[in-house]
C-alpha positions, 0 to 999 in steps of 0.5 A: 182854577189851577194855581201853580206853586211858583204863582202861589209862592210869589203871592205869598212872598209879596204880601209877606215882605210888605212895602219897605217904606211902610214904616219910613217917615220922610220929612220936609217933602222927602220921598221914600225909595226902597226904604230910604229917604231921598231928601229935597235940596236943603235937607239931609239925614235919615228922615230929612229933618236936618237943614243942610245949611246949618253946618255952614252958619256962623263966622269964617275966617281966612288968612289966605284968601286972595285974588289973582295971587294977592292975599288979604285976610278976610272974614265972612259971616254966613246966615240963614236966607229967607229964600228957602232952606237950601239958601244962605247969605254970605256977608262980608264982615268988612262991608256988611252991605256986601251980601251974596246969596248961596245955595247948599246941596249937602256939603256943596255951596253954589253962588249963582251969578248975581249983581252986587254993587255993580259987580258980577259975582259967582262961585262955589265952595266945599265944606269939610268939617270946620273948613270951607274952601271958597272959589269966587269970581268978581267980574272975571277976577278969580279969588279963593281961600280956605276959611276956618270957623 
């Protein structure tokens, strides 16, 4: 059987280069693609070993939170939710029974539509270092503001 030089070179290169994922460990159900971990929602980092929500946790204060133009200083506590590693609880410090569930994807926060104390609540936010921008909708009333840790 005659093997061409190109075929021989292709086989040698295939085995010499190896699989780029051979030495890569992706934790928390992350998947290695071309030597880089593709992390499940809720995790980030080189090996998917950091929970994305960690940066969101703690007390956040806003001097400019408002609804339909009326400003009201507000504080929220963001805590771990038992739903999954991608979820958090946003707790109104003035009304600790008012708890919204949010979902984290890297620096983005989504608050899916939910019923709390008879109100339809939804919203989104973005984390940039120690600044959290929130936009919320309470039964059609638009609210939002910049929160600081």
